[in-house]
N, C-alpha and C positions, 0 to 999 in steps of 0.2 A: 484653744478654749481657755486655758487659765490665765492667759493675757486679757482676754474679754471678761471675764469674771472679776479680774484685778481692776481693769478699766471702769467698770460697772460699781463695783465697791468706792473707787476714788471719786467717781462722778457723784454718788450719794454724799459721799463725806465731805467733797467741796460744796455741795448745797447745804448741808447742815452747818458748815464752818460759816457760810455767806449768811445763814439764818440768825446765827449767833452774833456776827457782827452787826447784822440789822437790829435785833433786839437790844444789844448794848448801845447802839447809835440812837435808837428811839429813847431809851431811858435817859441818856445824856440830853436829847434835844428837847424833851418835856420835863425836865427837872427843874424845881424852882431854886434849887442849891446852886449859887453861882459857881462853886468849886467842881461840882460833878462833871461838867462838859469837859473841862480842861483835863481832870484826872482820867476820864475815860478814853478822852483822846491819846493820853500818853500811854495808857494800858494798851490800847489797840496796836499803837505804834510799836511797843516793846514787843507784844505777841507777834507782830509780822517780823520784826528784827530777828526774834529767836527763830523763827522759821528758817530765816536765812544764815543760821548757825552763829548768830551774837547772843550769847547768853548773858554777858554782862548787863546790866542796867546802865544806860548811858546817861540817865536823867532822872531826878526824881518827879513824882506826879505833882503838879501844880495847877493851881486855879486857871481857867481859859484866860483871865486878864493878864496873865504872865508870860503867856506863849506868843513870841515874837515872829513866828513864822506862819501864823494861821492862814494869811491871806494865799501864801503859795500853797499849802495843804488845801486850801478851799478849791484853788484852781486845778490842782491835780485831781482831787475827788470829783470835781465837776466834769473834767475830762473823762475820767473812768465811767462816770454815771452816764454820760451822753453815748459814749462808746457802747457800754452795756446795754443801752436801750436801743441804739442802732443795731446790734449784732443779735438781738433777741427778736427783732421783729420778723414775723414770717415772711419769707420771700415771695 
């Protein structure tokens, strides 16, 4: 019973985390400020690294024009996007 309650709370918290990521990504994607997309990508990356136990900031936030690995990041996100679309379809 307790495990089920914990699982339900974690599921809801996971959805809330994804909604925050969505909102942050939307702000970056729609911003006219050329530095904001890069800054938000770096902040999201750092937040995910912190989740894995890496508390040290491994890079300063920079504008998107200075990010050298955006093509790789885009490919990984595209894969995750397609996977999430596929697994969320009704069977």
